[in-house]
N, C-alpha and C positions, 0 to 999 in steps of 0.2 A: 142300684137301689136295694137289692137284696141284702148286701153286706151291711148297709146302713140300717135296714129294718131289723137285722139280727144282732146288732152290736151290743145291745143291753144284756143279751143272754150269753154272748161270746165276745169277750174283749179282744180276742185275737183278730177279729174282723177289721180292727182299725188299720192293720197293714194294708188291706185291700181298699179300704176307703181312702187312705192317703195316696195310694198309687193311682186310683181312679180320679181323684180330685186333681192331682198334679197333672195327669194326662189330659183331663178336660180343660184345665187352665191353659196348658201348653197349646192344645189344638185351637182354642178360641183366640189366643194371642196371635198365633200364626195366621188364622183366618182374617182377623181385623188388620193385620199388617200386610196381607197379601196385595191388596190394592191393584189387582190385575196382573201383576208380574212376579210377585213373591220376593222381590229384592230386599225388602225391609225385614224379612224373616230369615235371611241367609246370614251365615258368618261373614264378616267383612272380607276375609280372604277369598271366600267362594264367590262373593259378588264381584270383586275386582278381577278375578280370573275369568269369570263368565263374560264380563263387559269387554275385557281385552280380547278374548277369543271371538266374540261377536263382531267387534270393530275390525278385526283382522280377517274376517271371513274364514275362521278356523272352526273345526268341530267343537261344539260346546262341551265344556267339562261338566262332570257331575258336581253338584253343589252340596253344601252341608248346612244344616239348620243351625241357627244361632242357639246358644245355650239358654236355658230357661230364664235365668236372672237377667240375661241380656235382652231377651224378648220383653220381660217385665219393664226394664229400663226404657225400652223403645216405645211402649204404649203410653208412657208418661211425657213423651216429647211432642210438642205441638207441631214442629216442623215435619214430623213423620205422620202423626195421626190425623192432622187436619187437612185431609186430601179431598174431601167432598164438601159440598155447601154446608151441610149440617154436622160435619164431623167434629169431634171433641177429643182432646187428649185426656187420659186418666189422671186425676189429681187425688192421690192417696192421702189417707190419714196415716200417722206414724204406725198405728197398730196393724194397718193393712200391709204395709211394707215389711214389718217385723214378722207377721204371720206368713207372708209369701216366702220370705227367706227361710223361716223355720220349716214350712211345708217342704221346700226343696231339700233342705238338709235331712229331714226325716226320710223322705222318699229315697234319697241317695243312699242312705244307710241301709234301707230295705233292699234296694236293687243291687248294690255293689258288693254285698256280702263281705263286709269287713270282718277280719278276724279279731273280734272284740266282743266283750260282754257289755251290754247296755240295756237300759230299760226306758220305757216311754211312759211318762205321766199322762194318763188318759183323761184326767179331769179337766185339763185345759184344752183338749182337742176340739170339742164342739165350738168353742169360741174362736179358736184358730181357723177352723173350717168356715165359720160364718164370715170372718174377715176376708177369707179367700173368695167366698161366694159373692161378697160385695163387688170384687173385681170382675168376676164372671158376669154378674147382673149388669154392671155398667157396660162392659164390652158388648154384650148381646143386645141390650135394649137402649142404651143411652149414647154410645160412642158415635153413632151415625155411620159406622163403617160396615155394618151388616144390613143387607136388604133382604128381607124375607117377604117375598111377594105373595106366596101362597098362604092364605088366611089360616088354613088348618094346620100347616107346619108352624106358623108363628104362634098360634094358640097352644099347640102341643109343647113347643119349646118353652114358652112362658110358664105353662103349668108345671113342667118338669123342673125348671129352675126354682119356682116358688115352692113346690113340694119338697125339694131338697133343702131349701132354706128352713122350711117349717120343721123338717126332721131334725136338723141340727139345733134349732131353737128348742125343740122338745127335749133332746138329749142334754142341752145346756141347762135347761130349767130343772130337769130331774137331778142332775148332779149338784146344782145349787141347793136344792131342797133336801138332799140326803146328808 
């Protein structure tokens, strides 16, 4: 939140907002895909090795997390997401998918230190982040794959998500009016 609050005064905070938003999305996608065993959040190869070792009573191998865009693909599949009575798969709009892909690309450029010169057009960033927040909001509140039984935790999470959305809306509105 701190970076988001200071972004209007320091444009370089976008780097940390992108990294935090990407990490939040990834964590939430893994959480909704967990479904008690974590198989749907693993790379296919990891899953197959784990199952084979389990079936043969061998030591269980370490597993690898599926890549970000693969996790995104999986939250859209009914056969994976609809695992509980009220579960739903994510049905994106085109702008959501484009924004998720762009967020991943930007984050990768920040994280992997490419030997390149590039710039980031920040005027489109609030809208991109709002599209990504649509995904987060759905997964947390509408997918039916997250049960938050503690009322205080549920309210805190809801307030955090809504406050973050409002901050991105504020940034978007300020950029539109300038």
